C-alpha positions in Angstrom: 0.0 0.0 0.0 1.5 3.4 -1.0 2.2 5.9 1.8 -0.3 8.7 2.1 0.9 12.2 1.4 1.4 14.4 4.5 -1.5 16.6 3.5 -3.9 13.7 3.4 -2.6 12.5 6.8 -3.3 16.0 8.2 -6.8 16.0 6.7 -7.6 12.6 8.1 -6.4 13.7 11.6 -8.6 16.8 11.4 -11.6 14.6 10.5 -10.9 12.4 13.5 -10.7 15.4 15.8 -14.1 16.6 14.5 -15.6 13.1 14.9 -14.5 13.1 18.5 -16.0 16.6 19.0 -19.3 15.3 17.6 -19.3 12.5 20.2 -18.5 15.0 23.0 -21.3 17.3 21.8 -23.8 14.4 21.7 -22.8 13.5 25.3 -23.3 17.1 26.4 -26.7 17.2 24.7 -27.7 13.9 26.4 -26.8 15.4 29.8 -29.0 18.4 29.0 -31.9 16.4 27.8 -31.7 14.2 30.9 -32.1 17.4 32.9 -35.1 18.4 30.8 -36.6 15.0 31.4 -36.2 15.4 35.1 -37.8 18.8 35.0 -40.7 17.6 32.9 -41.2 14.6 35.1 -41.4 16.8 38.2 -43.7 19.3 36.6 -46.0 16.7 34.9 -45.1 18.1 31.4 -45.3 15.8 28.4 -41.9 14.4 27.3 -42.8 14.6 23.6 -44.2 17.8 22.1 -44.7 17.5 18.3 -44.7 21.2 17.7 -41.4 21.7 19.5 -39.8 18.9 17.5 -41.0 20.3 14.2 -39.7 23.7 15.1 -36.3 22.3 16.0 -36.0 20.4 12.8 -37.1 23.3 10.7 -34.5 25.5 12.4 -31.7 23.0 12.1 -32.5 22.5 8.4 -32.4 26.2 7.8 -29.0 26.4 9.5 -27.8 23.5 7.4 -28.7 25.3 4.2 -26.8 28.4 5.4 -23.8 26.2 6.2 -23.9 24.3 2.9 -24.9 21.0 4.6 -27.6 18.7 3.3 -30.9 19.6 5.1 -32.0 16.0 4.5 -29.0 14.7 6.3 -29.6 17.1 9.2 -33.2 16.2 9.5 -32.3 12.5 9.6 -29.6 13.2 12.3 -31.9 15.4 14.4 -34.7 12.9 14.3 -32.4 10.1 15.4 -30.8 12.2 18.1 -34.2 13.3 19.4 -35.5 9.7 19.3 -32.6 8.6 21.5 -33.4 11.5 23.9 -37.1 10.6 24.1 -36.2 7.0 24.8 -33.9 7.9 27.6 -36.4 10.4 29.1 -39.3 8.1 28.8 -37.6 5.1 30.4 -36.0 7.0 33.3 -38.7 9.4 34.3 -42.3 9.4 35.3 -44.5 11.2 32.8 -47.1 12.2 35.3 -47.4 14.9 37.9 -46.5 13.3 41.3 -49.2 15.5 42.9 -52.0 13.7 40.9 -53.4 11.0 43.1 -55.7 9.2 40.8 -55.6 8.6 37.1 -58.5 7.4 35.0 -57.7 5.3 31.9 -60.6 5.1 29.4 
């Protein structure tokens, strides 16, 4: 296998650094969404709010367009990231207000 030119090595190293930053940012986001889940659980707020999700996706797609990134890619990524957040929040926290004593299921 031929040796890679130094420029290509540098580019590959830069990509690796960015990939690690993406993982770090996802970890930070997960910490924040955990806090959101705790707050929503205590306040009895719903974990999933369709309008908020739609607004976030629209905003991120617009930002992607401005940055020259595929809005389709960003929408896919955001939906996957949010789905993971909802899963974490819904399995770790109550979705009801703890002050409510009785719930009627119809």
